[in-house]
PDB file as gemmi writes it, atoms N, CA and C in Angstrom:
CRYST1    1.000    1.000    1.000  90.00  90.00  90.00 P 1                      
ATOM      1  N   MET A   1     114.454  92.240 110.446  1.00  0.00           N  
ATOM      2  CA  MET A   1     113.318  92.044 111.743  1.00  0.00           C  
ATOM      3  C   MET A   1     113.232  90.840 112.325  1.00  0.00           C  
ATOM      4  N   PHE A   2     113.116  90.953 113.606  1.00  0.00           N  
ATOM      5  CA  PHE A   2     112.704  89.700 114.170  1.00  0.00           C  
ATOM      6  C   PHE A   2     111.477  90.158 114.897  1.00  0.00           C  
ATOM      7  N   ALA A   3     110.164  89.287 114.648  1.00  0.00           N  
ATOM      8  CA  ALA A   3     109.102  89.422 115.693  1.00  0.00           C  
ATOM      9  C   ALA A   3     109.092  88.195 116.707  1.00  0.00           C  
ATOM     10  N   HIS A   4     109.017  88.631 118.002  1.00  0.00           N  
ATOM     11  CA  HIS A   4     108.998  88.126 119.071  1.00  0.00           C  
ATOM     12  C   HIS A   4     107.362  87.462 119.292  1.00  0.00           C  
ATOM     13  N   ARG A   5     107.217  86.467 119.214  1.00  0.00           N  
ATOM     14  CA  ARG A   5     105.985  85.813 119.725  1.00  0.00           C  
ATOM     15  C   ARG A   5     105.472  85.287 121.325  1.00  0.00           C  
ATOM     16  N   PRO A   6     104.711  85.923 121.861  1.00  0.00           N  
ATOM     17  CA  PRO A   6     104.882  85.455 123.141  1.00  0.00           C  
ATOM     18  C   PRO A   6     104.408  84.180 123.586  1.00  0.00           C  
ATOM     19  N   ARG A   7     104.617  83.659 124.255  1.00  0.00           N  
ATOM     20  CA  ARG A   7     104.046  82.201 124.613  1.00  0.00           C  
ATOM     21  C   ARG A   7     102.821  82.084 125.437  1.00  0.00           C  
ATOM     22  N   ARG A   8     101.819  81.522 125.119  1.00  0.00           N  
ATOM     23  CA  ARG A   8     100.977  81.557 125.943  1.00  0.00           C  
ATOM     24  C   ARG A   8     100.720  80.351 126.941  1.00  0.00           C  
ATOM     25  N   GLY A   9     101.618  79.866 126.798  1.00  0.00           N  
ATOM     26  CA  GLY A   9     101.899  78.593 127.954  1.00  0.00           C  
ATOM     27  C   GLY A   9     102.480  77.352 127.691  1.00  0.00           C  
ATOM     28  N   PRO A  10     102.540  76.386 128.573  1.00  0.00           N  
ATOM     29  CA  PRO A  10     102.972  75.325 127.898  1.00  0.00           C  
ATOM     30  C   PRO A  10     102.176  74.521 127.114  1.00  0.00           C  
ATOM     31  N   HIS A  11     102.849  73.947 126.216  1.00  0.00           N  
ATOM     32  CA  HIS A  11     102.130  72.976 125.124  1.00  0.00           C  
ATOM     33  C   HIS A  11     101.707  72.168 125.475  1.00  0.00           C  
ATOM     34  N   PRO A  12     100.665  71.803 126.058  1.00  0.00           N  
ATOM     35  CA  PRO A  12      99.927  70.216 126.151  1.00  0.00           C  
ATOM     36  C   PRO A  12     100.479  69.075 125.456  1.00  0.00           C  
ATOM     37  N   ARG A  13     101.087  67.996 126.332  1.00  0.00           N  
ATOM     38  CA  ARG A  13     101.658  67.183 125.095  1.00  0.00           C  
ATOM     39  C   ARG A  13     100.391  65.971 125.071  1.00  0.00           C  
ATOM     40  N   THR A  14      99.724  65.563 124.091  1.00  0.00           N  
ATOM     41  CA  THR A  14      98.635  64.767 123.861  1.00  0.00           C  
ATOM     42  C   THR A  14      99.230  63.318 123.665  1.00  0.00           C  
ATOM     43  N   ALA A  15      97.991  62.328 123.974  1.00  0.00           N  
ATOM     44  CA  ALA A  15      98.633  61.118 123.274  1.00  0.00           C  
ATOM     45  C   ALA A  15      98.712  61.061 121.989  1.00  0.00           C  
ATOM     46  N   ALA A  16      98.082  61.406 121.489  1.00  0.00           N  
ATOM     47  CA  ALA A  16      98.252  61.758 119.890  1.00  0.00           C  
ATOM     48  C   ALA A  16      99.311  62.132 119.418  1.00  0.00           C  
ATOM     49  N   GLY A  17      99.911  63.108 120.286  1.00  0.00           N  
ATOM     50  CA  GLY A  17     100.902  63.937 119.929  1.00  0.00           C  
ATOM     51  C   GLY A  17     102.155  62.926 120.229  1.00  0.00           C  
ATOM     52  N   ARG A  18     102.235  62.087 121.649  1.00  0.00           N  
ATOM     53  CA  ARG A  18     103.308  61.267 121.698  1.00  0.00           C  
ATOM     54  C   ARG A  18     103.432  60.168 120.795  1.00  0.00           C  
ATOM     55  N   ALA A  19     101.899  59.469 120.482  1.00  0.00           N  
ATOM     56  CA  ALA A  19     102.337  58.548 119.335  1.00  0.00           C  
ATOM     57  C   ALA A  19     102.671  58.945 118.082  1.00  0.00           C  
ATOM     58  N   ALA A  20     102.648  60.176 117.783  1.00  0.00           N  
ATOM     59  CA  ALA A  20     103.194  60.574 116.318  1.00  0.00           C  
ATOM     60  C   ALA A  20     104.789  61.153 116.571  1.00  0.00           C  
ATOM     61  N   ALA A  21     105.109  61.118 117.906  1.00  0.00           N  
ATOM     62  CA  ALA A  21     106.463  61.634 117.973  1.00  0.00           C  
ATOM     63  C   ALA A  21     107.140  60.159 118.219  1.00  0.00           C  
ATOM     64  N   LEU A  22     106.332  59.074 118.589  1.00  0.00           N  
ATOM     65  CA  LEU A  22     106.903  57.781 118.589  1.00  0.00           C  
ATOM     66  C   LEU A  22     106.894  56.989 117.325  1.00  0.00           C  
ATOM     67  N   LEU A  23     106.174  56.757 116.345  1.00  0.00           N  
ATOM     68  CA  LEU A  23     105.838  56.752 114.983  1.00  0.00           C  
ATOM     69  C   LEU A  23     107.174  57.378 114.256  1.00  0.00           C  
ATOM     70  N   CYS A  24     107.473  58.494 114.415  1.00  0.00           N  
ATOM     71  CA  CYS A  24     108.477  59.441 113.729  1.00  0.00           C  
ATOM     72  C   CYS A  24     109.679  58.850 113.924  1.00  0.00           C  
ATOM     73  N   ARG A  25     109.851  58.531 115.308  1.00  0.00           N  
ATOM     74  CA  ARG A  25     111.212  58.185 116.136  1.00  0.00           C  
ATOM     75  C   ARG A  25     111.049  56.153 115.000  1.00  0.00           C  
ATOM     76  N   VAL A  26     110.431  55.985 115.113  1.00  0.00           N  
ATOM     77  CA  VAL A  26     110.453  54.265 114.562  1.00  0.00           C  
ATOM     78  C   VAL A  26     110.782  54.261 113.194  1.00  0.00           C  
ATOM     79  N   ALA A  27     110.160  55.395 112.357  1.00  0.00           N  
ATOM     80  CA  ALA A  27     110.237  56.046 111.083  1.00  0.00           C  
ATOM     81  C   ALA A  27     112.065  55.648 110.753  1.00  0.00           C  
ATOM     82  N   VAL A  28     112.302  57.127 111.647  1.00  0.00           N  
ATOM     83  CA  VAL A  28     113.891  57.195 111.375  1.00  0.00           C  
ATOM     84  C   VAL A  28     114.732  56.210 111.573  1.00  0.00           C  
ATOM     85  N   ALA A  29     114.018  55.581 112.533  1.00  0.00           N  
ATOM     86  CA  ALA A  29     115.075  54.056 112.849  1.00  0.00           C  
ATOM     87  C   ALA A  29     115.288  52.858 112.064  1.00  0.00           C  
ATOM     88  N   LEU A  30     113.987  53.131 111.014  1.00  0.00           N  
ATOM     89  CA  LEU A  30     113.841  51.935 110.281  1.00  0.00           C  
ATOM     90  C   LEU A  30     114.266  52.585 109.071  1.00  0.00           C  
ATOM     91  N   ALA A  31     114.094  53.503 108.750  1.00  0.00           N  
ATOM     92  CA  ALA A  31     115.193  54.020 107.664  1.00  0.00           C  
ATOM     93  C   ALA A  31     116.816  54.278 107.805  1.00  0.00           C  
ATOM     94  N   ALA A  32     117.329  54.166 108.994  1.00  0.00           N  
ATOM     95  CA  ALA A  32     118.395  53.609 109.314  1.00  0.00           C  
ATOM     96  C   ALA A  32     118.950  52.526 109.017  1.00  0.00           C  
ATOM     97  N   VAL A  33     118.104  51.896 109.479  1.00  0.00           N  
ATOM     98  CA  VAL A  33     118.132  50.097 109.085  1.00  0.00           C  
ATOM     99  C   VAL A  33     118.416  49.987 107.640  1.00  0.00           C  
ATOM    100  N   VAL A  34     117.527  50.666 107.159  1.00  0.00           N  
ATOM    101  CA  VAL A  34     117.454  49.834 105.770  1.00  0.00           C  
ATOM    102  C   VAL A  34     118.392  50.655 104.885  1.00  0.00           C  
ATOM    103  N   THR A  35     118.856  51.625 105.255  1.00  0.00           N  
ATOM    104  CA  THR A  35     120.360  52.563 104.314  1.00  0.00           C  
ATOM    105  C   THR A  35     121.527  51.805 104.782  1.00  0.00           C  
ATOM    106  N   CYS A  36     121.856  51.210 106.207  1.00  0.00           N  
ATOM    107  CA  CYS A  36     122.747  50.373 106.594  1.00  0.00           C  
ATOM    108  C   CYS A  36     122.763  49.032 105.775  1.00  0.00           C  
ATOM    109  N   THR A  37     121.454  48.667 105.484  1.00  0.00           N  
ATOM    110  CA  THR A  37     121.685  47.386 104.700  1.00  0.00           C  
ATOM    111  C   THR A  37     121.733  47.503 103.409  1.00  0.00           C  
ATOM    112  N   MET A  38     121.438  48.906 102.831  1.00  0.00           N  
ATOM    113  CA  MET A  38     121.567  48.637 101.462  1.00  0.00           C  
ATOM    114  C   MET A  38     123.193  48.877 101.097  1.00  0.00           C  
ATOM    115  N   LEU A  39     124.123  49.851 102.053  1.00  0.00           N  
ATOM    116  CA  LEU A  39     125.178  50.141 102.086  1.00  0.00           C  
ATOM    117  C   LEU A  39     126.120  48.683 102.128  1.00  0.00           C  
ATOM    118  N   SER A  40     125.865  47.587 103.002  1.00  0.00           N  
ATOM    119  CA  SER A  40     126.378  46.705 103.139  1.00  0.00           C  
ATOM    120  C   SER A  40     126.045  45.697 102.082  1.00  0.00           C  
ATOM    121  N   SER A  41     125.325  45.507 101.603  1.00  0.00           N  
ATOM    122  CA  SER A  41     124.874  44.923 100.059  1.00  0.00           C  
ATOM    123  C   SER A  41     125.613  45.230  99.128  1.00  0.00           C  
ATOM    124  N   ALA A  42     125.765  46.707  99.082  1.00  0.00           N  
ATOM    125  CA  ALA A  42     126.444  47.349  98.031  1.00  0.00           C  
ATOM    126  C   ALA A  42     128.147  46.839  98.105  1.00  0.00           C  
ATOM    127  N   ALA A  43     128.440  46.804  99.695  1.00  0.00           N  
ATOM    128  CA  ALA A  43     129.956  46.344  99.327  1.00  0.00           C  
ATOM    129  C   ALA A  43     130.222  44.676  98.897  1.00  0.00           C  
ATOM    130  N   ILE A  44     129.190  43.995  99.661  1.00  0.00           N  
ATOM    131  CA  ILE A  44     129.224  42.682  99.121  1.00  0.00           C  
ATOM    132  C   ILE A  44     128.929  42.328  97.485  1.00  0.00           C  
ATOM    133  N   MET A  45     128.261  43.307  97.029  1.00  0.00           N  
ATOM    134  CA  MET A  45     127.815  42.752  95.743  1.00  0.00           C  
ATOM    135  C   MET A  45     129.246  42.266  94.584  1.00  0.00           C  
ATOM    136  N   PRO A  46     129.991  42.777  94.490  1.00  0.00           N  
ATOM    137  CA  PRO A  46     130.991  42.906  93.713  1.00  0.00           C  
ATOM    138  C   PRO A  46     131.548  40.859  93.617  1.00  0.00           C  
ATOM    139  N   ALA A  47     131.485  40.755  95.082  1.00  0.00           N  
ATOM    140  CA  ALA A  47     131.801  39.259  95.242  1.00  0.00           C  
ATOM    141  C   ALA A  47     130.710  38.766  94.579  1.00  0.00           C  
ATOM    142  N   ALA A  48     129.439  38.791  94.445  1.00  0.00           N  
ATOM    143  CA  ALA A  48     128.638  38.179  94.031  1.00  0.00           C  
ATOM    144  C   ALA A  48     128.521  38.349  92.381  1.00  0.00           C  
ATOM    145  N   TRP A  49     129.115  39.339  91.927  1.00  0.00           N  
ATOM    146  CA  TRP A  49     129.490  39.351  90.617  1.00  0.00           C  
ATOM    147  C   TRP A  49     130.489  38.837  90.060  1.00  0.00           C  
ATOM    148  N   ALA A  50     131.191  38.027  90.613  1.00  0.00           N  
ATOM    149  CA  ALA A  50     132.458  37.422  90.088  1.00  0.00           C  
ATOM    150  C   ALA A  50     132.100  36.492  88.878  1.00  0.00           C  
ATOM    151  N   VAL A  51     133.256  36.413  87.840  1.00  0.00           N  
ATOM    152  CA  VAL A  51     132.989  35.878  86.788  1.00  0.00           C  
ATOM    153  C   VAL A  51     133.653  34.292  86.886  1.00  0.00           C  
ATOM    154  N   ASN A  52     132.987  33.503  86.056  1.00  0.00           N  
ATOM    155  CA  ASN A  52     133.839  31.951  86.166  1.00  0.00           C  
ATOM    156  C   ASN A  52     134.744  31.756  85.198  1.00  0.00           C  
ATOM    157  N   GLN A  53     136.197  31.469  85.443  1.00  0.00           N  
ATOM    158  CA  GLN A  53     136.951  31.550  84.573  1.00  0.00           C  
ATOM    159  C   GLN A  53     136.922  30.176  83.639  1.00  0.00           C  
ATOM    160  N   ILE A  54     137.242  30.050  82.620  1.00  0.00           N  
ATOM    161  CA  ILE A  54     137.102  28.433  81.820  1.00  0.00           C  
ATOM    162  C   ILE A  54     138.811  28.402  81.736  1.00  0.00           C  
ATOM    163  N   PRO A  55     138.651  27.058  82.490  1.00  0.00           N  
ATOM    164  CA  PRO A  55     140.139  26.498  82.371  1.00  0.00           C  
ATOM    165  C   PRO A  55     141.001  26.433  80.722  1.00  0.00           C  
ATOM    166  N   ASN A  56     142.401  26.302  80.895  1.00  0.00           N  
ATOM    167  CA  ASN A  56     142.983  26.520  79.737  1.00  0.00           C  
ATOM    168  C   ASN A  56     142.474  25.284  79.123  1.00  0.00           C  
ATOM    169  N   GLY A  57     141.834  23.979  79.119  1.00  0.00           N  
ATOM    170  CA  GLY A  57     141.521  22.900  78.473  1.00  0.00           C  
ATOM    171  C   GLY A  57     140.289  23.493  77.914  1.00  0.00           C  
ATOM    172  N   GLY A  58     139.703  24.570  78.113  1.00  0.00           N  
ATOM    173  CA  GLY A  58     138.571  24.742  76.902  1.00  0.00           C  
ATOM    174  C   GLY A  58     136.972  24.411  77.464  1.00  0.00           C  
ATOM    175  N   GLY A  59     137.203  23.687  78.579  1.00  0.00           N  
ATOM    176  CA  GLY A  59     136.116  22.815  79.100  1.00  0.00           C  
ATOM    177  C   GLY A  59     135.735  22.722  80.279  1.00  0.00           C  
ATOM    178  N   PRO A  60     134.809  22.374  81.054  1.00  0.00           N  
ATOM    179  CA  PRO A  60     134.873  22.247  82.538  1.00  0.00           C  
ATOM    180  C   PRO A  60     135.789  20.950  82.997  1.00  0.00           C  
ATOM    181  N   ALA A  61     136.683  21.329  83.763  1.00  0.00           N  
ATOM    182  CA  ALA A  61     137.385  20.478  84.628  1.00  0.00           C  
ATOM    183  C   ALA A  61     136.656  19.300  85.196  1.00  0.00           C  
ATOM    184  N   GLN A  62     135.515  19.100  85.446  1.00  0.00           N  
ATOM    185  CA  GLN A  62     134.679  17.900  85.586  1.00  0.00           C  
ATOM    186  C   GLN A  62     133.145  17.687  85.100  1.00  0.00           C  
ATOM    187  N   PRO A  63     132.984  16.728  84.817  1.00  0.00           N  
ATOM    188  CA  PRO A  63     131.209  16.509  84.284  1.00  0.00           C  
ATOM    189  C   PRO A  63     130.381  16.934  84.879  1.00  0.00           C  
ATOM    190  N   PRO A  64     129.464  17.753  84.830  1.00  0.00           N  
ATOM    191  CA  PRO A  64     128.420  18.380  85.504  1.00  0.00           C  
ATOM    192  C   PRO A  64     127.786  17.136  86.287  1.00  0.00           C  
ATOM    193  N   ALA A  65     127.290  17.073  87.647  1.00  0.00           N  
ATOM    194  CA  ALA A  65     126.577  16.317  87.974  1.00  0.00           C  
ATOM    195  C   ALA A  65     125.392  15.964  87.685  1.00  0.00           C  
ATOM    196  N   GLY A  66     124.507  15.071  87.869  1.00  0.00           N  
ATOM    197  CA  GLY A  66     123.523  14.534  86.899  1.00  0.00           C  
ATOM    198  C   GLY A  66     122.524  14.635  88.638  1.00  0.00           C  
ATOM    199  N   GLY A  67     121.063  14.670  88.169  1.00  0.00           N  
ATOM    200  CA  GLY A  67     119.911  14.462  89.027  1.00  0.00           C  
ATOM    201  C   GLY A  67     120.012  15.843  89.543  1.00  0.00           C  
ATOM    202  N   ALA A  68     120.599  16.994  89.206  1.00  0.00           N  
ATOM    203  CA  ALA A  68     120.210  18.386  89.833  1.00  0.00           C  
ATOM    204  C   ALA A  68     118.894  18.841  89.595  1.00  0.00           C  
ATOM    205  N   VAL A  69     118.231  19.443  90.803  1.00  0.00           N  
ATOM    206  CA  VAL A  69     117.065  19.886  90.736  1.00  0.00           C  
ATOM    207  C   VAL A  69     116.807  21.001  90.270  1.00  0.00           C  
ATOM    208  N   THR A  70     115.820  21.369  89.133  1.00  0.00           N  
ATOM    209  CA  THR A  70     116.098  22.541  88.275  1.00  0.00           C  
ATOM    210  C   THR A  70     114.818  23.432  88.603  1.00  0.00           C  
ATOM    211  N   ALA A  71     113.898  22.372  89.199  1.00  0.00           N  
ATOM    212  CA  ALA A  71     112.727  23.130  89.649  1.00  0.00           C  
ATOM    213  C   ALA A  71     112.767  23.904  90.887  1.00  0.00           C  
ATOM    214  N   GLY A  72     112.686  25.434  91.332  1.00  0.00           N  
ATOM    215  CA  GLY A  72     112.325  25.654  92.131  1.00  0.00           C  
ATOM    216  C   GLY A  72     111.849  26.909  92.604  1.00  0.00           C  
ATOM    217  N   GLY A  73     111.928  27.821  93.609  1.00  0.00           N  
ATOM    218  CA  GLY A  73     111.228  29.171  93.346  1.00  0.00           C  
ATOM    219  C   GLY A  73     110.061  29.076  94.662  1.00  0.00           C  
ATOM    220  N   MET A  74     109.274  29.905  94.773  1.00  0.00           N  
ATOM    221  CA  MET A  74     108.548  29.986  95.923  1.00  0.00           C  
ATOM    222  C   MET A  74     106.999  29.408  95.485  1.00  0.00           C  
ATOM    223  N   PRO A  75     106.761  28.639  96.002  1.00  0.00           N  
ATOM    224  CA  PRO A  75     104.933  28.457  96.103  1.00  0.00           C  
ATOM    225  C   PRO A  75     103.930  29.636  95.659  1.00  0.00           C  
ATOM    226  N   GLY A  76     103.083  29.244  94.883  1.00  0.00           N  
ATOM    227  CA  GLY A  76     102.049  30.977  94.824  1.00  0.00           C  
ATOM    228  C   GLY A  76     101.341  30.984  96.312  1.00  0.00           C  
ATOM    229  N   TRP A  77     101.210  29.943  97.004  1.00  0.00           N  
ATOM    230  CA  TRP A  77     100.244  30.226  98.476  1.00  0.00           C  
ATOM    231  C   TRP A  77     101.523  31.351  99.235  1.00  0.00           C  
ATOM    232  N   GLN A  78     102.633  30.984  98.942  1.00  0.00           N  
ATOM    233  CA  GLN A  78     103.392  31.788  99.664  1.00  0.00           C  
ATOM    234  C   GLN A  78     103.602  33.105  99.488  1.00  0.00           C  
ATOM    235  N   ILE A  79     103.578  33.265  97.800  1.00  0.00           N  
ATOM    236  CA  ILE A  79     103.742  34.803  97.544  1.00  0.00           C  
ATOM    237  C   ILE A  79     102.159  35.312  97.961  1.00  0.00           C  
ATOM    238  N   THR A  80     101.284  34.828  97.819  1.00  0.00           N  
ATOM    239  CA  THR A  80      99.838  35.426  98.207  1.00  0.00           C  
ATOM    240  C   THR A  80     100.142  36.005  99.541  1.00  0.00           C  
ATOM    241  N   VAL A  81     100.404  34.929 100.845  1.00  0.00           N  
ATOM    242  CA  VAL A  81     100.520  35.087 102.242  1.00  0.00           C  
ATOM    243  C   VAL A  81     101.348  36.755 102.261  1.00  0.00           C  
ATOM    244  N   ILE A  82     102.412  36.416 101.634  1.00  0.00           N  
ATOM    245  CA  ILE A  82     103.559  38.254 101.463  1.00  0.00           C  
ATOM    246  C   ILE A  82     102.705  39.111 101.044  1.00  0.00           C  
ATOM    247  N   ALA A  83     101.984  38.872 100.064  1.00  0.00           N  
ATOM    248  CA  ALA A  83     101.139  40.013  99.411  1.00  0.00           C  
ATOM    249  C   ALA A  83     100.312  40.522 100.258  1.00  0.00           C  
ATOM    250  N   LEU A  84      99.221  39.598 100.872  1.00  0.00           N  
ATOM    251  CA  LEU A  84      98.370  40.232 102.034  1.00  0.00           C  
ATOM    252  C   LEU A  84      98.838  40.506 103.289  1.00  0.00           C  
ATOM    253  N   GLY A  85      99.648  40.185 103.823  1.00  0.00           N  
ATOM    254  CA  GLY A  85     100.622  40.419 104.592  1.00  0.00           C  
ATOM    255  C   GLY A  85     100.816  41.841 104.641  1.00  0.00           C  
ATOM    256  N   ALA A  86     101.590  42.175 103.461  1.00  0.00           N  
ATOM    257  CA  ALA A  86     102.208  43.772 103.168  1.00  0.00           C  
ATOM    258  C   ALA A  86     100.811  44.831 103.122  1.00  0.00           C  
ATOM    259  N   ALA A  87      99.882  44.131 102.083  1.00  0.00           N  
ATOM    260  CA  ALA A  87      98.203  45.197 102.260  1.00  0.00           C  
ATOM    261  C   ALA A  87      97.701  45.096 103.763  1.00  0.00           C  
ATOM    262  N   LEU A  88      97.804  44.506 104.225  1.00  0.00           N  
ATOM    263  CA  LEU A  88      97.369  44.694 105.542  1.00  0.00           C  
ATOM    264  C   LEU A  88      98.251  45.738 106.686  1.00  0.00           C  
ATOM    265  N   VAL A  89      99.411  45.595 106.644  1.00  0.00           N  
ATOM    266  CA  VAL A  89     100.283  46.161 107.156  1.00  0.00           C  
ATOM    267  C   VAL A  89     100.266  47.874 106.764  1.00  0.00           C  
ATOM    268  N   ALA A  90     100.298  47.981 105.164  1.00  0.00           N  
ATOM    269  CA  ALA A  90     100.093  49.331 104.825  1.00  0.00           C  
ATOM    270  C   ALA A  90      98.924  49.853 104.744  1.00  0.00           C  
ATOM    271  N   ALA A  91      97.369  49.066 105.100  1.00  0.00           N  
ATOM    272  CA  ALA A  91      96.122  49.832 105.322  1.00  0.00           C  
ATOM    273  C   ALA A  91      96.252  50.049 106.779  1.00  0.00           C  
ATOM    274  N   ALA A  92      96.847  49.277 108.005  1.00  0.00           N  
ATOM    275  CA  ALA A  92      96.712  49.802 109.140  1.00  0.00           C  
ATOM    276  C   ALA A  92      97.386  50.800 109.225  1.00  0.00           C  
ATOM    277  N   THR A  93      99.043  51.281 108.626  1.00  0.00           N  
ATOM    278  CA  THR A  93      99.739  52.421 108.786  1.00  0.00           C  
ATOM    279  C   THR A  93      98.680  53.342 108.168  1.00  0.00           C  
ATOM    280  N   ALA A  94      98.476  53.107 107.125  1.00  0.00           N  
ATOM    281  CA  ALA A  94      97.373  54.438 106.579  1.00  0.00           C  
ATOM    282  C   ALA A  94      96.233  54.914 107.615  1.00  0.00           C  
ATOM    283  N   VAL A  95      95.452  54.075 108.557  1.00  0.00           N  
ATOM    284  CA  VAL A  95      94.339  54.020 109.293  1.00  0.00           C  
ATOM    285  C   VAL A  95      94.867  55.108 110.619  1.00  0.00           C  
ATOM    286  N   LEU A  96      95.936  54.544 110.707  1.00  0.00           N  
ATOM    287  CA  LEU A  96      96.608  54.991 112.315  1.00  0.00           C  
ATOM    288  C   LEU A  96      97.216  56.477 111.914  1.00  0.00           C  
ATOM    289  N   LEU A  97      97.996  56.324 110.759  1.00  0.00           N  
ATOM    290  CA  LEU A  97      98.278  57.983 110.094  1.00  0.00           C  
ATOM    291  C   LEU A  97      97.243  59.024 110.032  1.00  0.00           C  
ATOM    292  N   ASP A  98      96.170  58.530 109.369  1.00  0.00           N  
ATOM    293  CA  ASP A  98      95.157  59.150 109.317  1.00  0.00           C  
ATOM    294  C   ASP A  98      94.101  59.543 110.669  1.00  0.00           C  
ATOM    295  N   ARG A  99      94.178  58.479 111.276  1.00  0.00           N  
ATOM    296  CA  ARG A  99      93.553  59.120 112.523  1.00  0.00           C  
ATOM    297  C   ARG A  99      94.368  59.858 113.619  1.00  0.00           C  
ATOM    298  N   LEU A 100      96.173  59.967 113.516  1.00  0.00           N  
ATOM    299  CA  LEU A 100      96.650  60.915 114.255  1.00  0.00           C  
ATOM    300  C   LEU A 100      96.909  61.882 113.570  1.00  0.00           C  
ATOM    301  N   ARG A 101      96.604  62.363 112.209  1.00  0.00           N  
ATOM    302  CA  ARG A 101      96.306  63.429 111.395  1.00  0.00           C  
ATOM    303  C   ARG A 101      95.093  64.100 111.985  1.00  0.00           C  
ATOM    304  N   ALA A 102      93.903  63.566 111.772  1.00  0.00           N  
ATOM    305  CA  ALA A 102      92.788  64.064 112.981  1.00  0.00           C  
ATOM    306  C   ALA A 102      92.883  64.352 113.676  1.00  0.00           C  
ATOM    307  N   ALA A 103      93.543  63.541 114.800  1.00  0.00           N  
ATOM    308  CA  ALA A 103      93.729  64.011 116.486  1.00  0.00           C  
ATOM    309  C   ALA A 103      94.312  65.346 116.444  1.00  0.00           C  
ATOM    310  N   ARG A 104      95.400  65.653 115.276  1.00  0.00           N  
ATOM    311  CA  ARG A 104      96.229  66.479 115.918  1.00  0.00           C  
ATOM    312  C   ARG A 104      95.528  67.825 115.286  1.00  0.00           C  
ATOM    313  N   ARG A 105      94.865  67.687 114.177  1.00  0.00           N  
ATOM    314  CA  ARG A 105      93.950  68.688 113.331  1.00  0.00           C  
ATOM    315  C   ARG A 105      92.869  69.317 115.149  1.00  0.00           C  
ATOM    316  N   ALA A 106      92.391  68.284 115.650  1.00  0.00           N  
ATOM    317  CA  ALA A 106      91.324  68.707 116.487  1.00  0.00           C  
ATOM    318  C   ALA A 106      92.190  69.248 117.424  1.00  0.00           C  
ATOM    319  N   ALA A 107      92.891  68.832 118.106  1.00  0.00           N  
ATOM    320  CA  ALA A 107      93.742  69.312 119.015  1.00  0.00           C  
ATOM    321  C   ALA A 107      94.245  70.892 118.704  1.00  0.00           C  
ATOM    322  N   SER A 108      94.810  71.159 117.594  1.00  0.00           N  
ATOM    323  CA  SER A 108      95.255  72.670 117.332  1.00  0.00           C  
ATOM    324  C   SER A 108      93.694  73.432 117.230  1.00  0.00           C  
ATOM    325  N   ALA A 109      92.820  73.078 116.639  1.00  0.00           N  
ATOM    326  CA  ALA A 109      91.534  73.890 116.412  1.00  0.00           C  
ATOM    327  C   ALA A 109      90.873  74.165 117.634  1.00  0.00           C  
ATOM    328  N   SER A 110      91.038  73.469 119.086  1.00  0.00           N  
ATOM    329  CA  SER A 110      90.499  73.547 120.172  1.00  0.00           C  
ATOM    330  C   SER A 110      91.609  74.158 120.715  1.00  0.00           C  
ATOM    331  N   THR A 111      92.720  74.689 120.624  1.00  0.00           N  
ATOM    332  CA  THR A 111      93.574  75.361 121.202  1.00  0.00           C  
ATOM    333  C   THR A 111      93.262  76.801 120.330  1.00  0.00           C  
ATOM    334  N   THR A 112      93.034  76.960 119.242  1.00  0.00           N  
ATOM    335  CA  THR A 112      92.885  78.385 118.683  1.00  0.00           C  
ATOM    336  C   THR A 112      91.709  79.184 119.376  1.00  0.00           C  
TER     337      THR A 112                                                      
END                                                                             
């Protein structure tokens, strides 16, 4: 059996509802981009894992170049800035989602 619930009228589309719909679309687009990026990197990865073959002579064909830079990497301040930026983005997203959820609850409570 199917129960038919009559409509009470058109559902008003609030600003919070539009923002939530936009946020959902952005999240889906971001997930699609991340998925495509991961799939493309998986296709390229076997070339990155190629093994260097030793020539028949048993050693390197040329002597190694001298004066190569052995120190490298990312400075600590850049790591700190990236971590702070990620924390700020996460906090802003959490606040936005909390406000959208509260607005949706208030809108649904006022209509019932």
